[in-house]
Steps between C-alpha positions, in 0.01 A plus 500: 500500500441269793543624856605253765380597844748430777364270766593586860501128580760415233739788564746402772721674752810326631620571851849398606563492875847418623708471811865464406794480741713816519743424781814480283625727224445222243140445617425873482641509146283202394187654657568831329556326166168315540315829560670660198413197284135529602503865387658397167217248456244779530405462866430802719594519865188513715692462826864419571459126438170498311499557124208495255459468125200525268460211255239520223428126519566183695744391227699820548501438876638149433792650305586752773466241776747276315745791473470576871568136589827526307603813697442368853818490714604172668403622848189671627130475422318630193122475463314571176128571514260561212182701531249598235458861403157488664653389832780757467236771458363417847833572668510788746826689551541721805783747542511615859121481527463778242179364343186615676211263569279641222775543240464268201789323332589644159353326195733267314590607149396261221670505161290416196 
């Protein structure tokens, strides 16, 4: 049985940042539908207009990026950014300054 080790430089994370107009009822409905569609596509809300999704490969990221492009409303701005798992692991999240200076980030779980 052959084991394939996952490479942190091949695993990708997709970030979707968006700023959609919400001044009319129709615009609010379209923005809400876009957020719900992102959730259906397996994205998780990181912040109100920032969503992330793990992709096991660049090819998988290509597929999800294509799907996002098809969901984008006519108005507003949507930005898609890819980062490697290695880069994602260097991210620091702060919630109200709750992490102390000497506190280490938790280790990322690897599946074999």
